[in-house]
N, C-alpha and C positions, 0 to 999 in steps of 0.2 A: 752627138752620141758616140760612145766608145765602140770600137770593133769587138767582135766576139773573141778574137785573140787577146786583145787588151784586157777584157773582162776575165777571161780564163787565167791569164797571167796574174792579175790582181788577186783573184781568189786563191790560186795555188800558193802565192807568196805569203799571204797573210791569214789564211783560214785557221790553221792549227794554232797560231799564236792568239788569234782573236777568241777562239773557243776556250783556250786555257785562261784567258783574261776573264771571260764571262763566268767560268767555273770559279775563278779566283774571287770574283765578286759575290758568289753564292748561288748562281743560277744552276738549277738541275740540268742534267745533260740534254734532255729533249728541249727544254726552254732555251738553253744556250745555242742549240742548233737553229732554232727558229729565230732567235735574236740576231745571230750571225747572218742568217739569210736576209733578214730585214735590213741589217747594216749594209751588206753588199748591194742590195737593191737601191738603197738610199745613196750610196757612194757612186753607183753607176749613173744615177740621174743628176747628181750634184756636179757642179762645175769646179772641181778641185783638180789641181795638177799632181799627178802621180810621178813626181820626179825623184824624190828622195825617200828611201824605205822608212826611215825613222819618222819623218813627218807624216807619211801615209799611215803608218802604224798608229801614231798618236791620234790622227783624225778618225780612224776606224774605231779605236778604243773609246774616244769621246762619244762618237755616234752610238756605239753599242751600249755604253754606260747610260746614255740618255734613254735609249729604248728600254733598257732594264728598269730604270727608275719609273718610266711611264707604265710599264707592265705592273710593277709593284703598286703604284698608285691605283691603277685600274682594278686590281684584284684586292685592294685594301690590305696589302701586306706591308709590314714594317720590317726593315732590316737596318740595324745600326751599323753604318759604315762611316769611317773617318772622312774628312774632306777630300776633295779631288786631288789636291796637292800631295796629301799623305798617301793616297792610293797610288798615284803615279810614281811617287818616290819608292814605295815598297815594290811596285811592279818592276821598275827599272833595276832595283837592287837584286831581285830574284831572276829576272829575265836576262840581265846583262846585255852586252852589246851584240850578242849573237842570236837574239830572239828566242832564247831558251834552248838552242840546239845543244849546248854543252850539257845541260841537264838531261836532254833526250838521249844523247849518246851515253851518258853515265847510267841512265836508267836501263838502257838496252844491255850494256856491259854487266851491270849488277844483276839483272834478271837472269842472265846466263849462268850466274854463280849459285842460283837457288836450285833446290831439288825440283824434279819434275812435278812432284805432288804439290809443292809450295807454289810453283808457277801456275799449275792448274787451278788451285784454290783462289789465287789472286785474279786469274782470268775470269773465273766464274763469278767472283764477287764484284769486281770492278768493271769487267768487260760485259758480262751478261746479266749483272744485277741479280744473281741467283740467291736464293735463301740459304740460311745456314744448313737447313736440312738437305737441300739439293747438293750443297758443297760436301757435306758429310757423306752422303751416298756416293758421290763421284770419287772422293778421296779414300773411302773405306774407314773413316774415322767417325766417332760419335760427334754430335753437334758441338759439344764443348771442346773436343779435340780439334775440330775444324776451326773454331774461333781462335784457339791458341795458336794453331798453325799459321793463320792469317796474321795475327798480331806479331808473332816472331818473324815472319817473312817481311812484314813492313819495317820492323826494327832493323833487320839485316840490310834491307834496301836503303833505309835512311843512313845508316852508318857507312855503307859502301858509297853512296852518292856523295855524302859529305866528304869522304876522303878524296873522291875523284874530282870534284869541283873545287875543293879547297876551302870550303866554308865551314865554320864551326856551328852555326845556328840554323842550318837548313831545315825548313818545315817546322820550326818551333811555333 
């Protein structure tokens, strides 16, 4: 059995990336949290060696993907996903060798370039899952104005992140 320190270290190193991967597959935020927890519990009980971050990350992604597919089957939901090799290739292309840290830094830099109102609208929409009406109240815009604000903010973020990470087709 792994020590508490080893478990904590494993979770700290891989949790954010694993959650992004599950969201990449199509899992809703709450489901992604549950599946990530199941994945770490399975990994803790498994006899795999956590010696190299890339192989550990691949092991966790495979385990999480299997849990997600089992959840889909159990709830009789169908999601059209490409094969595992295509998923892994796309994931590695987007994550890069730094486990997505470059994208995270770019996002933080780019968020700082938005107006306070645009940041608030994005936080409400994607952080708090607020309705358009709630966002419009908080930003002082009508609901259509709030929708336009979010759309434009997302476009600015996409352009900014694309420039910073040097990719031409980010999030297409």
